[in-house]
N, C-alpha and C positions, 0 to 999 in steps of 0.2 A: 242544411238551412244556411242561407247566406247572412252576412252581417246586416244587410239592409232589412231583411225580414225580421231579424231580432230587434232592430231599432224600431220598426213599425209596431211590434208587439209591446215594447216598452212605452211607446207613445199612446197606445190604446189603454195601457194600464195607468196612465196619468202622468207620465214623465214628459218633460219638454224635450224638444228635439236635441238640444245640447246635452241635457242630462242623459238621455237615452244613448247618444253616441259615446259619451264619456263612460257610461256603464258598460257598453259593448266593448269599448277599447280596453277597459280594465279586465273584463272577462277574457278577452283574447290574450292579453298579456299574461294573465294568471295561467291560462291553459298552456301557453307556450313555456311557462316556467315550470309546469308540472312534469314530472318524470313519467314516461310510459314504461310498460313492462320491458319493451325492447331496449329502451335507454338504460334501464336497470341491469338487464343482462349484459349489455355492452360495457357498462361501468364495472360490473362484477368481473367480466372477462379481462378488462384492463387491469383491475386490481390483482387478479391472478397472475397476469403477465408480469406485473411489477414485483410480486412476491417471488416468482421464478427468477427474475433478473437479480433480485436482491440475494437470493440463495446462491446464484452463480457467482456474484461478486464476493459474497462471504467465503465461498469455497476457494475462489481464486486467491483472496487475501490470506486465507488459512494456509494454502499451499505455499504461497510466497513466504509467509512467516515461518513455516516449517523449514523451507529452504534456507532462510536466514539463520534459523536456529542451528541447522546442520553446519553452515559455514562458520558461525561463531564457535561451535564446538570444535571444528577442525582447526581454527585459528588458535583457540585456547590450548588444544593438544599440541599444536606446533610450538607455541610459546613455552609450554611446559617442557617439551622435549629439548628445546634450545636452552632453557634454564637448567635442565638436568645435565646438559653437556658442559656448562660453564666450569664446574669444578674439575672435570676431566681435562678440559683445555688448559685451565690454569695449572694443573698438576704437570701436564706435559711441558708447558712453557717453563715452569720452575725447574723441572728435571733437566731440560735442555740448557738452561742457564747454569745450573750447578755442574753439569757435565763439561760445559765450556770452561768454567772457572777451574775445575779440577785439572783439565787437560792443560790449560795455560800455566797453572802453578806447578805441575809435575814436569812439564816439558819446556819450561821457559828457556833453558840454555839452547835447546835445539831451535826454537823459534827465533831467538836472538841471532844465532849464527845464520839461520836462513834469511832473516831480514837484512843482516849486514852484508851479505854477499850480493853481488850484482846479478840480476837475472835477465838483463836486457841483451 
């Protein structure tokens, strides 16, 4: 049934031409605003796709966060290992200084003689 037929039926029912056209326009607008079953299925499909995409984004973010956690753990272990080596390095450095001082104090005459002679 066309809109002109519907307007004529409203006129028969006692509406003026303007009232009938306005009523038909309102009905057409309402019908266009209503969701059909196909529209509902399409919307439901779009919602499902969005849910799938959100799940993928969440999994991707979780994987990246797990990767960051692993990197942070590796950096932390590396820093701990370096901190653990500091006393050893300090001990080696102090032992080297003490050995140098001992050699210089015990063999000072030999070094003095060696420094005083010309090596050029």
